[in-house]
C-alpha positions, 0 to 999 in steps of 0.5 A, spaced: 500 500 499 503 506 497 501 512 501 500 518 497 498 525 500 495 527 494 489 521 496 488 523 503 481 526 505 480 532 507 481 531 514 487 528 513 491 533 509 488 538 514 492 534 519 498 533 516 499 540 514 497 542 521 503 538 524 508 540 519 506 547 520 506 546 528 514 544 527 515 549 522 513 553 529 518 550 533 523 552 529 525 559 532 530 561 526 524 559 520 529 556 516 528 556 508 529 549 507 524 547 513 519 552 509 520 550 503 519 542 505 512 545 508 510 548 501 513 541 497 508 537 502 502 542 501 504 541 493 504 533 494 497 534 497 494 538 491 494 545 496 495 550 494 501 554 496 498 561 497 493 557 502 499 554 506 499 556 513 507 557 515 504 559 523 502 555 527 499 556 535 498 549 536 501 545 541 503 539 543 496 535 546 493 539 539 497 535 534 496 528 539 488 529 537 489 531 531 493 525 529 488 521 533 482 523 528 485 518 523 483 512 524 489 509 519 495 507 523 500 507 517 498 515 515 499 517 522 506 514 522 507 518 515 504 524 518 509 523 524 516 521 519 515 527 515 515 531 521 522 528 523 523 530 515 521 537 517 525 538 523 532 535 520 531 539 513 535 543 515 541 539 518 540 540 525 536 536 530 535 539 537 533 535 543 527 539 545 524 537 538 526 530 539 522 529 545 515 533 542 516 528 537 517 522 541 511 525 546 506 526 540 508 519 537 506 515 542 500 518 545 498 517 538 498 510 538 506 509 534 510 505 538 518 507 541 522 502 536 518 504 531 519 512 533 527 510 534 526 507 526 524 513 523 529 517 526 535 513 523 532 512 517 532 520 516 539 520 520 541 515 514 538 520 508 542 526 512 548 522 511 546 520 504 545 527 502 551 530 505 555 524 501 552 525 495 555 533 495 562 531 497 561 526 491 559 532 486 564 536 489 571 533 491 576 534 485 574 541 483 
């Protein structure tokens, strides 16, 4: 089963974008990479980029409640994975962000082991991107 944001229900799309905007708001620097990631996900949902809310006053319990409205655990996992991806889009991850993601994930019915897997996968992706740039730039 492939999870495609464009096939999400309106509720799932709203929760997805709310969760990502929440993670973006945690970053006081507001890096352009993270904003770009958020807009790309909106595009993948079929949402007009001009209508994307990049500011959020939501709190972690609000995100938990929103996620728990989604019956499909795979979609909840997908959203949490993308929350992690947005967080590391600027190649920086704060302990508070990690704690918040674990708190939200576990309260949304996602096991700690699965969240660990998500973070390990994301870290490998960052390493892969950095290695790719090294290959491109070496011997110039």
